[in-house]
Backbone as a chain_set.jsonl record, in Angstrom:
{"seq": "MTTLYYRSGRAIIRLYENWFVAYSEALHLGWLSGNAVYNQSGQCIGWFVNGIHRDRNGRIVAKDTGSVLPGMAAIPGKPGRPGLGGIPGMPGFSPSWSEMGFKEFFGV", "coords": {"N": [[-57.017, -61.817, 38.956], [-57.154, -65.64, 39.648], [-55.251, -68.13, 40.914], [-55.508, -71.598, 40.572], [-54.654, -74.941, 42.342], [-54.118, -78.429, 41.661], [-54.489, -81.545, 43.92], [-51.154, -82.253, 43.437], [-49.921, -79.583, 43.372], [-49.687, -78.743, 41.087], [-50.886, -75.867, 39.013], [-53.965, -75.803, 37.677], [-56.15, -74.526, 37.227], [-57.986, -71.767, 36.702], [-59.257, -68.594, 38.177], [-61.098, -65.914, 36.298], [-62.301, -63.228, 36.502], [-65.219, -63.855, 36.896], [-65.365, -66.47, 36.177], [-64.26, -69.543, 35.428], [-60.874, -70.959, 33.712], [-58.932, -73.619, 31.974], [-55.839, -73.87, 33.583], [-53.55, -74.354, 32.031], [-54.296, -74.287, 29.316], [-56.225, -72.609, 26.577], [-58.831, -73.329, 27.764], [-62.068, -72.448, 27.648], [-63.927, -73.189, 31.606], [-66.074, -73.021, 33.497], [-68.725, -70.793, 35.552], [-68.303, -68.578, 38.033], [-70.804, -67.568, 40.519], [-71.83, -66.207, 43.048], [-70.562, -67.719, 45.421], [-71.306, -69.719, 44.419], [-70.654, -72.825, 41.973], [-70.84, -73.18, 38.785], [-70.963, -75.129, 35.952], [-70.144, -75.27, 32.04], [-73.53, -75.704, 30.593], [-74.929, -74.749, 32.782], [-75.739, -75.764, 34.969], [-75.502, -75.951, 38.799], [-72.78, -77.123, 40.356], [-70.754, -76.786, 42.479], [-68.67, -75.309, 45.084], [-67.507, -72.26, 45.828], [-65.767, -71.484, 47.89], [-63.406, -69.702, 50.088], [-60.876, -69.151, 48.777], [-60.722, -72.199, 48.343], [-62.049, -74.346, 46.791], [-64.867, -76.525, 45.738], [-66.239, -80.21, 45.582], [-69.919, -80.97, 44.258], [-70.148, -82.792, 46.766], [-68.568, -81.359, 48.34], [-65.784, -82.431, 49.05], [-62.053, -81.799, 47.97], [-61.533, -79.872, 44.902], [-59.987, -78.367, 43.742], [-57.267, -75.944, 45.098], [-56.225, -72.511, 46.521], [-53.73, -72.427, 46.336], [-50.633, -73.562, 46.121], [-47.666, -75.064, 44.578], [-46.355, -75.512, 41.694], [-45.761, -74.079, 39.068], [-46.847, -74.253, 35.688], [-46.376, -73.33, 32.154], [-48.572, -71.391, 31.054], [-51.861, -71.119, 29.599], [-53.448, -68.339, 26.469], [-56.084, -66.33, 27.516], [-58.835, -67.264, 26.838], [-61.537, -65.675, 24.535], [-64.175, -64.829, 25.782], [-66.652, -66.343, 26.435], [-70.522, -66.63, 25.942], [-73.017, -66.48, 28.858], [-74.927, -69.174, 29.946], [-78.545, -69.591, 30.825], [-78.589, -69.84, 34.781], [-78.909, -72.907, 36.85], [-81.072, -73.385, 39.379], [-79.382, -73.239, 42.773], [-78.543, -76.657, 44.812], [-78.538, -77.0, 48.237], [-75.919, -76.865, 50.65], [-73.141, -78.755, 51.15], [-71.858, -79.697, 54.372], [-68.454, -79.185, 54.437], [-65.068, -80.978, 53.395], [-61.36, -81.901, 54.679], [-60.538, -84.348, 52.808], [-59.798, -84.6, 49.034], [-61.325, -84.301, 46.308], [-62.102, -87.108, 43.852], [-62.643, -86.751, 42.057], [-60.74, -85.025, 38.628], [-60.246, -82.113, 37.633], [-61.498, -81.815, 34.801], [-63.405, -83.529, 34.369], [-64.77, -82.715, 36.714], [-66.266, -80.274, 35.552], [-66.803, -81.35, 33.1], [-66.187, -81.097, 30.163]], "CA": [[-57.15, -63.655, 38.385], [-56.771, -66.421, 40.848], [-55.144, -69.732, 40.181], [-55.922, -72.521, 41.613], [-53.825, -76.014, 42.377], [-54.352, -79.245, 42.349], [-53.563, -81.735, 45.257], [-49.979, -82.029, 43.367], [-49.255, -78.698, 43.823], [-49.455, -78.006, 39.578], [-51.608, -75.38, 38.69], [-54.762, -75.721, 36.713], [-57.43, -73.387, 36.83], [-57.274, -69.61, 36.979], [-60.56, -67.52, 37.662], [-60.879, -64.76, 35.998], [-63.036, -62.609, 37.274], [-65.988, -64.511, 37.12], [-65.054, -67.614, 34.754], [-62.818, -70.199, 35.651], [-60.067, -71.061, 32.685], [-58.126, -74.183, 32.94], [-54.775, -72.667, 33.274], [-52.284, -74.624, 31.067], [-54.755, -74.533, 27.786], [-57.333, -72.025, 26.543], [-60.496, -73.849, 27.719], [-63.77, -71.835, 29.391], [-64.976, -74.78, 31.965], [-67.903, -72.837, 33.562], [-68.272, -69.968, 35.611], [-68.433, -68.787, 39.719], [-71.836, -66.938, 40.962], [-71.742, -65.916, 44.363], [-69.813, -68.741, 46.143], [-71.436, -71.401, 43.332], [-69.68, -72.86, 40.803], [-71.716, -74.212, 37.38], [-70.548, -75.527, 34.331], [-71.202, -75.173, 30.659], [-74.693, -75.836, 30.618], [-75.818, -73.841, 33.669], [-76.137, -76.664, 36.66], [-74.388, -76.007, 39.707], [-71.816, -78.107, 40.139], [-69.849, -76.929, 43.392], [-69.022, -74.078, 45.227], [-65.821, -71.776, 45.467], [-65.362, -70.273, 49.454], [-62.112, -69.083, 50.909], [-59.678, -70.381, 47.898], [-60.684, -73.713, 47.696], [-63.092, -75.327, 45.01], [-65.078, -77.709, 46.14], [-67.529, -80.468, 44.54], [-70.724, -80.862, 45.425], [-69.959, -83.363, 48.209], [-67.604, -80.92, 49.96], [-64.413, -82.081, 48.84], [-61.865, -80.371, 47.623], [-61.269, -79.907, 43.684], [-58.416, -77.376, 43.925], [-57.485, -74.454, 45.941], [-55.86, -70.915, 45.549], [-52.916, -72.559, 47.613], [-49.732, -74.522, 46.046], [-46.521, -74.002, 43.736], [-45.566, -75.512, 40.447], [-46.522, -73.196, 37.308], [-46.159, -74.392, 33.645], [-46.359, -72.797, 31.426], [-49.365, -70.605, 30.784], [-51.92, -70.394, 27.904], [-53.588, -67.377, 26.338], [-56.977, -66.021, 27.917], [-60.068, -67.137, 25.217], [-62.972, -65.347, 24.509], [-65.695, -64.516, 26.94], [-68.419, -67.416, 25.917], [-71.966, -66.59, 26.734], [-73.066, -67.199, 29.67], [-76.376, -69.594, 29.73], [-79.348, -69.595, 32.364], [-77.809, -70.271, 35.484], [-80.099, -73.31, 37.464], [-81.026, -73.395, 41.195], [-78.317, -73.403, 43.747], [-78.419, -76.952, 45.957], [-78.304, -77.178, 49.467], [-74.2, -77.068, 50.179], [-72.816, -79.69, 52.19], [-69.894, -79.196, 54.902], [-67.022, -79.433, 53.893], [-64.263, -82.196, 53.763], [-60.231, -81.636, 53.951], [-60.355, -84.88, 51.937], [-59.914, -84.718, 48.055], [-62.124, -85.174, 45.398], [-62.046, -88.196, 43.538], [-62.313, -85.997, 39.907], [-59.901, -84.666, 38.067], [-60.986, -80.807, 37.428], [-62.337, -81.419, 33.299], [-64.549, -84.56, 34.555], [-66.193, -82.024, 37.385], [-66.576, -79.21, 34.707], [-67.514, -82.125, 32.204], [-65.252, -80.632, 30.156]], "C": [[-56.431, -64.399, 39.786], [-56.324, -67.64, 40.115], [-54.835, -70.042, 41.0], [-55.12, -73.725, 41.649], [-53.936, -77.591, 42.628], [-53.759, -79.66, 43.632], [-51.938, -82.184, 44.75], [-49.228, -80.819, 43.726], [-48.929, -77.875, 42.52], [-50.507, -77.047, 39.443], [-52.757, -75.413, 37.331], [-56.226, -75.765, 36.714], [-57.386, -72.578, 37.077], [-59.038, -69.349, 37.014], [-60.467, -66.819, 37.515], [-62.473, -64.012, 35.655], [-64.139, -63.349, 37.591], [-66.082, -65.99, 36.204], [-63.92, -68.17, 34.88], [-61.817, -71.173, 34.193], [-58.862, -72.451, 32.605], [-56.552, -73.821, 32.197], [-53.049, -72.799, 31.404], [-52.237, -74.649, 29.059], [-55.779, -73.003, 27.87], [-58.689, -72.25, 26.58], [-61.337, -73.17, 28.494], [-63.849, -73.477, 29.793], [-66.319, -74.064, 32.488], [-67.721, -71.597, 34.27], [-68.823, -70.066, 37.661], [-69.845, -67.547, 39.409], [-72.017, -66.926, 42.038], [-70.343, -66.758, 44.889], [-69.818, -70.672, 44.911], [-70.884, -71.77, 41.777], [-70.195, -73.544, 39.689], [-70.862, -74.404, 35.943], [-71.07, -75.034, 33.483], [-72.345, -75.108, 30.332], [-75.143, -75.316, 31.795], [-75.837, -74.223, 34.209], [-74.514, -76.516, 37.059], [-73.538, -77.505, 40.371], [-70.477, -78.394, 41.474], [-69.745, -75.538, 43.849], [-67.102, -73.345, 45.546], [-65.53, -70.529, 46.803], [-63.807, -70.785, 49.707], [-61.13, -69.945, 49.983], [-60.049, -71.508, 47.718], [-62.068, -74.058, 47.137], [-63.453, -76.825, 45.245], [-66.457, -79.033, 45.408], [-68.903, -80.613, 45.229], [-70.488, -82.088, 46.624], [-68.847, -82.76, 49.269], [-66.217, -81.226, 49.801], [-63.763, -81.222, 47.492], [-61.225, -80.653, 45.784], [-60.024, -79.785, 43.44], [-58.29, -76.08, 44.663], [-56.238, -73.668, 45.298], [-54.046, -71.444, 46.333], [-51.798, -73.661, 46.981], [-47.946, -73.609, 45.347], [-46.01, -74.382, 42.284], [-46.646, -75.018, 39.841], [-46.253, -73.781, 36.101], [-46.512, -73.515, 32.958], [-48.371, -72.419, 30.95], [-50.457, -70.147, 29.783], [-52.57, -69.44, 28.269], [-55.329, -67.431, 27.14], [-57.779, -66.355, 26.654], [-60.826, -66.443, 25.39], [-63.806, -65.376, 25.592], [-66.339, -65.249, 26.104], [-69.687, -66.66, 26.727], [-71.869, -67.17, 27.578], [-74.291, -67.497, 29.985], [-77.381, -69.218, 31.013], [-78.843, -70.534, 33.241], [-79.176, -71.512, 36.387], [-79.595, -73.089, 39.197], [-79.811, -73.727, 41.521], [-78.53, -74.949, 44.713], [-77.685, -76.744, 47.541], [-76.319, -77.517, 49.838], [-74.23, -78.149, 51.798], [-71.631, -79.375, 53.002], [-68.974, -80.271, 54.356], [-65.709, -80.336, 54.617], [-62.893, -81.421, 53.863], [-59.182, -83.458, 53.133], [-60.379, -84.127, 49.97], [-61.025, -84.675, 47.359], [-61.151, -86.487, 44.538], [-61.699, -87.461, 41.737], [-62.005, -85.878, 39.543], [-61.396, -83.182, 37.577], [-62.391, -80.822, 35.953], [-63.82, -82.463, 33.519], [-65.396, -83.03, 35.819], [-66.818, -80.814, 36.384], [-66.912, -79.691, 33.922], [-67.156, -81.815, 31.251], [-64.435, -82.016, 29.463]], "O": [[-55.599, -63.99, 40.596], [-56.787, -68.096, 39.069], [-54.225, -69.556, 41.952], [-54.565, -73.692, 40.551], [-53.842, -77.993, 43.788], [-53.001, -79.005, 44.348], [-51.279, -82.531, 45.73], [-48.126, -80.867, 44.272], [-48.276, -76.832, 42.491], [-51.471, -77.599, 39.973], [-52.43, -75.097, 36.188], [-57.099, -76.57, 36.39], [-56.549, -72.333, 37.946], [-59.861, -69.751, 36.191], [-59.723, -66.242, 38.307], [-63.371, -64.248, 34.847], [-64.148, -63.615, 38.793], [-67.125, -66.31, 35.634], [-62.818, -67.689, 34.613], [-62.404, -72.182, 33.803], [-57.833, -72.239, 33.247], [-56.189, -73.614, 31.039], [-52.346, -72.178, 30.608], [-51.414, -74.801, 28.156], [-56.032, -72.415, 28.921], [-59.558, -71.74, 25.874], [-61.405, -73.215, 29.722], [-63.853, -74.492, 29.098], [-67.433, -74.376, 32.068], [-66.702, -70.998, 33.929], [-69.356, -70.959, 38.32], [-69.921, -66.836, 38.407], [-72.597, -67.973, 42.327], [-69.209, -66.323, 44.687], [-69.191, -71.713, 44.712], [-70.781, -71.069, 40.771], [-69.899, -74.738, 39.689], [-70.294, -73.617, 35.186], [-72.136, -74.425, 33.579], [-72.453, -74.211, 29.496], [-76.342, -75.594, 31.77], [-76.047, -73.393, 35.093], [-73.39, -76.663, 36.58], [-73.937, -78.621, 40.703], [-69.692, -79.33, 41.623], [-70.412, -74.637, 43.34], [-65.984, -73.855, 45.468], [-65.242, -69.333, 46.769], [-63.269, -71.881, 49.555], [-60.686, -71.061, 50.255], [-59.617, -71.986, 46.669], [-63.107, -73.586, 47.601], [-62.811, -77.864, 45.084], [-67.458, -78.624, 44.82], [-69.085, -80.445, 46.435], [-71.082, -81.692, 47.627], [-68.4, -83.184, 50.334], [-65.39, -80.465, 50.303], [-64.244, -80.525, 46.598], [-60.513, -81.63, 45.55], [-59.173, -80.598, 43.079], [-59.216, -75.276, 44.767], [-55.561, -73.858, 44.287], [-53.337, -70.554, 46.804], [-52.056, -74.806, 47.354], [-47.394, -72.516, 45.465], [-45.27, -73.583, 41.71], [-47.854, -75.248, 39.902], [-45.134, -73.616, 35.615], [-47.226, -72.717, 33.564], [-49.174, -73.285, 30.603], [-50.298, -69.106, 29.147], [-52.721, -69.126, 29.45], [-55.796, -68.555, 27.326], [-57.499, -65.849, 25.568], [-61.101, -66.321, 26.584], [-63.882, -66.427, 26.228], [-66.614, -64.801, 24.991], [-69.693, -66.247, 27.886], [-71.121, -68.141, 27.693], [-75.028, -66.57, 30.322], [-76.982, -68.635, 32.021], [-78.614, -71.703, 32.932], [-80.302, -71.042, 36.548], [-78.585, -72.835, 39.854], [-79.11, -74.415, 40.777], [-78.79, -74.512, 45.834], [-76.531, -76.404, 47.801], [-75.661, -78.353, 49.219], [-74.878, -78.239, 52.841], [-70.595, -78.899, 52.539], [-68.854, -81.456, 54.045], [-65.404, -80.417, 55.807], [-62.898, -80.331, 53.291], [-57.983, -83.692, 52.986], [-61.055, -83.113, 49.793], [-61.957, -85.156, 48.005], [-59.942, -86.708, 44.6], [-60.926, -87.639, 40.796], [-62.373, -86.771, 38.779], [-62.607, -83.191, 37.355], [-63.503, -80.297, 35.903], [-64.931, -82.267, 33.028], [-66.497, -82.541, 35.565], [-67.99, -80.506, 36.599], [-67.64, -78.921, 33.297], [-68.047, -82.335, 30.579], [-63.225, -81.971, 29.241]]}, "num_chains": 1, "name": "protein.A"}
């Protein structure tokens, strides 16, 4: 399991096998297939490369380095996986943080 952190250093997402779970609540967010990140509807919404989770514009949503570990929720039951949409072209990666929060990013 990999823990991903927001820009404040707060743990916000767990990558468990190939699916994303909110860190402090048992909320399924989406899936990882290769480097592509998919939401619950099966749309490619970004990438996970070298421990950095990025939006479709290449900006950082979360990364695997941080420091604050709040209480962690249990892992929810594994949901069924929808058919996955196509993968768009990957943009150049930015050192900037995304303006979207992780729930807005995943659409939950």
